[in-house]
KOLLUM-906368 format. One line per 8 residues: number of its first residue (from 0); their letters; for each residue x, y, z of C-alpha. Coordinates in Angstrom, 3 decimals, m for minus. Example, Ala and Ser with C-alpha at 12.3 -4.5 7.8 and 13.67 -1.06 7.14 Angstrom:
0) as) 12.300,m4.500,7.800 ~ 13.670,m1.060,7.140
This chain:
0) mgtkkskp) 43.087,m49.405,m1.341 ~ 43.159,m49.527,m5.143 ~ 45.036,m46.252,m5.300 ~ 47.580,m47.382,m2.725 ~ 48.228,m50.611,m4.568 ~ 48.748,m48.828,m7.867 ~ 51.557,m46.616,m6.600 ~ 54.300,m49.275,m6.326
8) krgsryen) 53.314,m50.627,m9.718 ~ 53.692,m47.227,m11.333 ~ 56.990,m46.665,m9.556 ~ 58.315,m49.972,m10.849 ~ 59.201,m48.230,m14.112 ~ 61.875,m46.390,m12.100 ~ 63.548,m49.411,m10.536 ~ 66.882,m48.615,m12.190
16) dttattni) 66.587,m44.933,m11.308 ~ 68.152,m44.830,m7.861 ~ 68.880,m41.099,m7.882 ~ 65.344,m39.719,m8.103 ~ 64.723,m36.663,m5.948 ~ 61.661,m34.739,m4.908 ~ 61.475,m30.978,m5.063 ~ 59.497,m29.381,m2.215
24) pglqtdgt) 58.507,m25.778,m3.091 ~ 60.972,m23.419,m1.402 ~ 63.336,m26.180,m0.321 ~ 65.876,m28.453,m1.946 ~ 66.030,m32.073,m0.804 ~ 69.103,m31.394,1.329 ~ 67.214,m28.640,3.149 ~ 68.893,m25.708,1.387
32) evkkfqqv) 66.617,m22.898,0.339 ~ 65.558,m22.339,m3.259 ~ 65.643,m18.612,m4.027 ~ 62.122,m17.532,m4.952 ~ 61.379,m14.422,m7.000 ~ 58.259,m12.879,m8.413 ~ 57.191,m14.876,m11.434 ~ 57.915,m13.336,m14.814
40) hedrvscv) 54.655,m14.567,m16.386 ~ 51.060,m14.467,m15.199 ~ 50.106,m17.684,m16.988 ~ 51.715,m20.788,m18.473 ~ 55.339,m20.489,m19.563 ~ 55.583,m22.201,m22.929 ~ 59.258,m21.737,m23.810 ~ 62.680,m20.658,m22.552
48) aaykpgvc) 66.045,m19.922,m24.177 ~ 69.580,m19.129,m23.010 ~ 70.185,m15.430,m23.664 ~ 73.483,m14.607,m21.943 ~ 75.373,m16.263,m19.056 ~ 72.979,m16.211,m16.126 ~ 70.153,m14.654,m18.154 ~ 67.048,m16.491,m19.384
56) vsggtdtn) 64.484,m15.483,m22.009 ~ 60.968,m16.876,m21.639 ~ 57.664,m16.682,m23.462 ~ 54.198,m17.473,m22.196 ~ 50.522,m17.726,m22.938 ~ 50.182,m14.233,m21.441 ~ 51.608,m12.999,m24.813 ~ 54.691,m11.596,m23.043
64) vgifnyee) 58.386,m12.232,m23.508 ~ 60.547,m11.718,m20.433 ~ 64.289,m11.545,m19.741 ~ 65.351,m12.565,m16.231 ~ 68.826,m12.510,m14.666 ~ 68.678,m15.466,m12.291 ~ 72.158,m14.816,m10.877 ~ 71.102,m11.354,m9.675
72) gklctrwk) 67.453,m12.254,m9.115 ~ 66.360,m9.377,m11.324 ~ 63.775,m8.973,m14.067 ~ 65.677,m7.166,m16.821 ~ 62.678,m6.422,m19.017 ~ 59.316,m7.781,m20.096 ~ 57.096,m6.754,m22.980 ~ 53.929,m7.697,m24.852
80) ahdkditk) 55.348,m9.353,m27.952 ~ 52.316,m10.795,m29.739 ~ 48.532,m10.765,m29.820 ~ 48.275,m14.447,m28.867 ~ 50.284,m17.103,m26.971 ~ 54.049,m17.216,m27.447 ~ 55.067,m20.638,m28.776 ~ 58.872,m20.401,m29.093
88) vccsclqg) 61.754,m18.055,m28.327 ~ 65.370,m18.210,m29.460 ~ 68.348,m15.882,m29.183 ~ 71.281,m14.832,m31.334 ~ 73.670,m11.993,m32.041 ~ 73.786,m9.953,m35.258 ~ 76.609,m7.455,m35.889 ~ 77.289,m7.205,m32.175
96) qslvfsss) 73.646,m6.639,m31.259 ~ 71.551,m9.016,m29.177 ~ 68.470,m10.412,m30.883 ~ 65.499,m12.311,m29.500 ~ 63.112,m14.098,m31.854 ~ 59.569,m15.027,m30.836 ~ 56.832,m16.995,m32.578 ~ 53.167,m17.080,m31.739
104) rdktiksw) 49.724,m18.470,m32.250 ~ 48.986,m15.199,m34.053 ~ 50.823,m16.779,m37.069 ~ 53.768,m14.372,m36.972 ~ 57.435,m14.363,m35.970 ~ 59.134,m11.243,m34.660 ~ 62.728,m10.252,m34.007 ~ 63.640,m7.826,m31.239
112) lindnnvi) 66.817,m5.774,m30.792 ~ 67.899,m5.413,m27.167 ~ 70.575,m2.913,m26.159 ~ 72.840,m2.985,m23.101 ~ 70.206,m1.096,m21.086 ~ 67.586,m3.730,m21.953 ~ 65.642,m1.331,m24.154 ~ 63.512,m3.283,m26.622
120) qlqcvydg) 63.099,m2.388,m30.280 ~ 61.028,m4.363,m32.774 ~ 63.300,m5.141,m35.707 ~ 61.258,m7.289,m38.109 ~ 57.976,m9.129,m38.502 ~ 58.053,m12.379,m40.467 ~ 54.527,m12.849,m41.774 ~ 53.596,m15.685,m44.110
128) helvvtai) 52.301,m18.714,m42.214 ~ 48.589,m19.481,m42.357 ~ 48.333,m21.170,m38.939 ~ 50.107,m21.074,m35.579 ~ 53.905,m20.965,m35.848 ~ 55.159,m23.866,m33.742 ~ 58.915,m23.940,m34.424 ~ 61.754,m21.487,m35.085
136) dinsdcsl) 65.537,m21.665,m35.104 ~ 68.444,m19.494,m36.286 ~ 71.532,m20.655,m38.167 ~ 75.000,m20.153,m36.713 ~ 75.740,m16.743,m38.275 ~ 72.207,m15.370,m37.687 ~ 71.623,m14.790,m41.400 ~ 68.802,m17.316,m41.861
144) lcsgsrdn) 65.705,m18.123,m39.830 ~ 63.868,m21.416,m40.278 ~ 60.237,m21.713,m39.205 ~ 57.590,m24.418,m39.141 ~ 53.862,m24.314,m38.607 ~ 50.697,m26.341,m38.317 ~ 49.981,m25.213,m41.888 ~ 52.445,m27.975,m42.995
152) rmklwdve) 54.906,m25.365,m44.258 ~ 58.642,m25.087,m43.713 ~ 59.906,m21.575,m44.434 ~ 63.372,m20.065,m44.743 ~ 63.733,m16.337,m44.081 ~ 66.386,m13.690,m44.581 ~ 66.800,m12.394,m41.021 ~ 67.658,m8.759,m41.813
160) raqclrtn) 65.163,m8.241,m44.628 ~ 62.352,m10.404,m43.176 ~ 61.965,m11.855,m46.659 ~ 60.780,m15.423,m47.189 ~ 63.425,m17.055,m49.393 ~ 61.926,m20.543,m49.731 ~ 58.812,m22.485,m48.757 ~ 58.116,m26.202,m48.848
168) vvtrnlit) 54.852,m27.948,m48.015 ~ 54.582,m31.590,m46.937 ~ 51.006,m32.803,m46.558 ~ 49.998,m33.765,m42.999 ~ 53.353,m32.553,m41.678 ~ 52.204,m30.523,m38.665 ~ 55.631,m29.303,m37.610 ~ 56.613,m29.512,m33.937
176) cvkwfsed) 60.308,m28.559,m33.956 ~ 63.157,m27.415,m36.222 ~ 66.870,m27.351,m35.389 ~ 69.846,m26.222,m37.475 ~ 73.043,m28.253,m37.686 ~ 75.814,m26.043,m36.292 ~ 78.304,m26.334,m39.176 ~ 76.235,m27.432,m42.123
184) nliaqtge) 73.384,m26.465,m44.410 ~ 71.111,m29.053,m42.838 ~ 68.003,m28.678,m40.656 ~ 66.384,m31.384,m38.526 ~ 62.590,m31.298,m38.321 ~ 59.921,m33.266,m36.461 ~ 56.156,m33.277,m36.929 ~ 52.898,m34.951,m36.049
192) dkmlriwd) 53.159,m37.227,m39.091 ~ 55.671,m39.178,m36.922 ~ 58.590,m38.503,m39.285 ~ 62.050,m37.137,m38.533 ~ 63.327,m35.305,m41.602 ~ 66.625,m33.700,m42.538 ~ 66.279,m30.744,m44.896 ~ 68.877,m29.144,m47.168
200) srsldvaf) 68.524,m25.412,m46.511 ~ 70.060,m24.481,m49.876 ~ 67.019,m25.786,m51.710 ~ 64.695,m26.439,m48.750 ~ 64.151,m29.961,m50.036 ~ 64.053,m33.081,m47.888 ~ 67.498,m34.724,m47.924 ~ 66.534,m37.760,m45.863
208) tfppkqyf) 63.599,m39.128,m43.876 ~ 64.028,m41.551,m40.982 ~ 61.519,m44.401,m40.523 ~ 58.291,m43.336,m38.755 ~ 57.629,m44.198,m35.120 ~ 54.404,m45.119,m33.357 ~ 54.265,m41.805,m31.472 ~ 54.958,m38.396,m32.957
216) atccdvsp) 58.004,m36.408,m31.919 ~ 57.519,m33.248,m29.888 ~ 61.083,m31.922,m30.046 ~ 64.483,m32.492,m31.645 ~ 68.064,m31.444,m30.972 ~ 71.277,m31.833,m32.968 ~ 74.578,m32.752,m31.313 ~ 77.329,m30.096,m31.578
224) dgrfilts) 79.354,m32.307,m33.951 ~ 76.308,m32.957,m36.147 ~ 76.589,m36.741,m35.817 ~ 73.433,m37.347,m33.806 ~ 69.846,m36.167,m33.493 ~ 67.804,m36.511,m30.329 ~ 63.986,m36.644,m30.401 ~ 61.313,m36.875,m27.721
232) sngfngsg) 57.791,m38.196,m28.177 ~ 54.262,m37.864,m26.927 ~ 52.574,m40.622,m24.945 ~ 50.617,m41.408,m21.788 ~ 50.815,m43.770,m18.818 ~ 54.311,m44.840,m19.826 ~ 53.387,m45.785,m23.401 ~ 55.484,m43.811,m25.868
240) ceiilwdv) 57.010,m41.075,m23.671 ~ 60.426,m41.932,m25.122 ~ 63.640,m40.209,m26.129 ~ 65.425,m41.581,m29.189 ~ 69.016,m41.096,m30.367 ~ 69.500,m41.182,m34.154 ~ 72.723,m41.710,m36.111 ~ 72.843,m39.104,m38.891
248) rgkkqiyt) 75.588,m40.750,m40.963 ~ 74.226,m44.256,m40.500 ~ 70.657,m42.996,m41.020 ~ 69.300,m45.199,m38.267 ~ 68.003,m45.276,m34.714 ~ 70.612,m46.117,m32.076 ~ 69.144,m45.933,m28.562 ~ 65.814,m45.465,m26.801
256) ylgheqtv) 65.591,m43.930,m23.319 ~ 62.543,m44.981,m21.280 ~ 61.342,m43.798,m17.878 ~ 58.927,m40.888,m18.293 ~ 55.237,m41.532,m17.636 ~ 53.723,m38.822,m19.844 ~ 54.569,m36.887,m23.015 ~ 58.230,m35.872,m23.163
264) stccffpr) 57.906,m32.251,m24.202 ~ 61.574,m31.444,m24.781 ~ 65.045,m32.984,m24.964 ~ 68.577,m31.764,m25.559 ~ 72.249,m32.697,m25.532 ~ 73.958,m31.523,m22.361 ~ 77.282,m29.638,m22.720 ~ 80.396,m31.755,m22.164
272) itditswp) 81.758,m30.647,m18.778 ~ 84.569,m32.927,m17.613 ~ 84.404,m31.551,m14.060 ~ 80.939,m33.115,m13.782 ~ 81.395,m36.396,m15.653 ~ 83.331,m37.885,m18.529 ~ 80.146,m39.416,m19.933 ~ 78.137,m37.689,m22.662
280) limsashd) 74.796,m36.650,m21.191 ~ 71.340,m35.864,m22.500 ~ 68.410,m34.211,m20.752 ~ 64.633,m34.438,m20.997 ~ 61.569,m32.797,m19.446 ~ 58.062,m34.179,m19.409 ~ 54.395,m33.562,m18.735 ~ 54.892,m35.896,m15.755
288) stvkiwnq) 56.604,m32.919,m14.036 ~ 60.082,m34.468,m14.027 ~ 63.456,m33.604,m15.497 ~ 65.815,m36.492,m16.202 ~ 69.533,m36.693,m16.944 ~ 70.629,m39.713,m18.978 ~ 73.926,m41.341,m19.857 ~ 73.862,m41.069,m23.642
296) enqkclat) 75.882,m44.234,m24.205 ~ 74.376,m46.785,m21.786 ~ 70.847,m45.292,m21.630 ~ 70.772,m45.183,m17.829 ~ 68.903,m42.448,m15.997 ~ 71.483,m40.793,m13.739 ~ 69.299,m38.222,m11.975 ~ 65.667,m37.162,m11.733
304) esffgsgp) 64.152,m33.972,m10.345 ~ 60.398,m33.825,m9.693 ~ 58.308,m30.652,m9.545 ~ 55.028,m31.651,m7.917 ~ 52.286,m29.128,m8.562 ~ 54.061,m27.533,m11.491 ~ 51.941,m29.306,m14.086 ~ 53.506,m30.265,m17.414
312) ltdiavwe) 57.076,m29.091,m17.987 ~ 57.339,m27.383,m21.371 ~ 60.912,m26.469,m22.313 ~ 64.590,m26.492,m21.298 ~ 67.327,m23.895,m21.808 ~ 70.944,m24.924,m21.116 ~ 74.101,m22.873,m20.521 ~ 77.656,m24.032,m21.142
320) ngrfcvss) 78.509,m24.002,m17.425 ~ 75.978,m26.744,m16.637 ~ 73.160,m24.531,m15.426 ~ 69.749,m24.833,m17.005 ~ 66.181,m23.541,m16.775 ~ 62.924,m25.473,m17.037 ~ 59.545,m23.894,m17.779 ~ 56.176,m25.150,m16.570
328) fnsgvyql) 52.411,m24.784,m16.894 ~ 51.657,m23.784,m13.305 ~ 54.852,m22.708,m11.553 ~ 56.818,m20.400,m13.825 ~ 60.497,m21.195,m14.414 ~ 62.996,m23.152,m12.313 ~ 66.747,m22.637,m12.551 ~ 68.869,m25.674,m11.747
336) sltsdgeg) 72.445,m26.869,m11.957 ~ 74.130,m30.197,m12.534 ~ 77.077,m31.217,m10.385 ~ 79.154,m34.301,m9.687 ~ 78.167,m36.358,m6.640 ~ 81.826,m37.275,m6.087 ~ 81.181,m40.951,m6.775 ~ 80.986,m40.951,m10.549
344) gveiacqa) 77.343,m39.889,m10.695 ~ 75.569,m36.562,m11.051 ~ 73.154,m34.528,m8.958 ~ 70.516,m31.946,m9.886 ~ 70.139,m28.955,m7.575 ~ 67.278,m26.466,m7.849 ~ 68.639,m22.988,m7.125 ~ 66.027,m20.419,m8.155
352) hf) 62.340,m20.118,m9.011 ~ 60.913,m17.194,m10.974
């Protein structure tokens, strides 16, 4: 009886979320079939990234990086990239060639050249961190790589030469995420010291630090215009588990988005697609096995997709056409899309599972 009584109480945190849906394995809530393919990874999937339209890159604790074309339902390639768990992947293009970057618990970062036939070639190894590398990101022209680690070090690398250009150490700053500003020399960074910092890449010095929060941030994202930063936080049983919007110019917190029950592992700004909605949207994924879409301006949750049995959700990759992929501990990767419901709201549809 105690368990039954606790369920409505827990659900009361979602009273304003009238668009929550439940994902049954193999079926979408409207009864349409979710296309299921052989899973790319044999263990937990820790990270995903948008590679090309319809193509997702993923990394897992099985030490492999995989490239999957979810439109064709085809595994393009998969390879053993590191000696230990993959922590992050990101993609870019250098002189017309496709590049995938991977970081690992083996303390290294690697870059991989991938030709049109999906043949993999190791380009560079970036070796210099003393502990697990937890964060990587590439600047807009793919000339500089920024990395962060549990060794408290921020590093800036020359991509082609694999040379460390600058290092900065902040005590107790166990870095969780780094993100370049698209048209600036700035880098956003979060860590377990509960600080959100903005770094100047030209000197790799801290340009500004936002006030600390009660819970540390797990992830950050920078809006395309560079005006806002989004962070997500750890937490449990509804405490913490928040997404926060920060004003870069005003150097202050603007909004808090509440509704997740466990650590929010990742967050991002959703591409502006007027065919879906005129509102600016943000997205989050959590250890409570849900993905949520939020109205950035009024903080309302517009849609929720639940993945029962998947365990914690770990990362999100988004494409410009409104499709996105979500990685999980237990169930591989889900590919979803966001559409208009025809009444001013939005709907999440799960389309593929791999």
